[in-house]
C-alpha angles and dihedrals in degrees: 000000000000114000110229115247093247092057093052094062115084105226105180138173115251139169124228107231100176136013130186145137122297107245094224106035133049094203095053133072131200121229137181110216131192103213094171092256116170133183125234091279091055093250119142114262127217115285115265122253111232127188113203134181093230102111110142091004101087124017115245092238090059090054101053114099091003116147107225145166114262132180107225104180103060115113108266111260128206111229114187092334099314121100115232111212099190141010130236122222117227137171122232132195087219097240119142128256120326092359092065118109114210124186127182118233106257123220120200110265094239093062111105119240110260096030110147107236120220142207119245114264093003128112116262114280123269099195122197111248087241131358099216112129118087090252092049093049088053086061089065092045090054093047093046091053089060099048116106141156110241128220090274095056093254123138112242143179113220112204129166094277106039152343105262124195118227102241140193133193086269101045139281129342111247143176123230101247115335118107136187098012143117130280123211 
């Protein structure tokens, strides 16, 4: 059977360990992210380097130790010379420039890093190892277009049949104050 798009994207819980400026770009920041990666022996791997376009949007001290949603199976992308090994999900109120409010999707603190998040009333995910072909990357584009924050500040996926909350073993994924807006 065909695996639905949403179940092919690896949305995982991760913790931001470090945050700082990107040496080559004012609009980008550099993060170290613990995505719960382990090697074949079950030993913890190095944290992932993530480049995010969040400069000036969220203070560095509000990022450290934050439990967030990361996509761990997108093809790594070089951004201004530094390879980004995952992507963070954030909500935006859609305003332009400095007026924009951006909030990371928050995962309950008790959720272990690396936990595969799920969509309400949908089978558990079966993520591709890596979404790298053009067709596979379109899977993420289609999923992203259906992600929204609802009126209660919960992250959701809106498919043809239903609005499904993004859930963890400890409850729904939320943002701190934005409602009814896009996620990307």
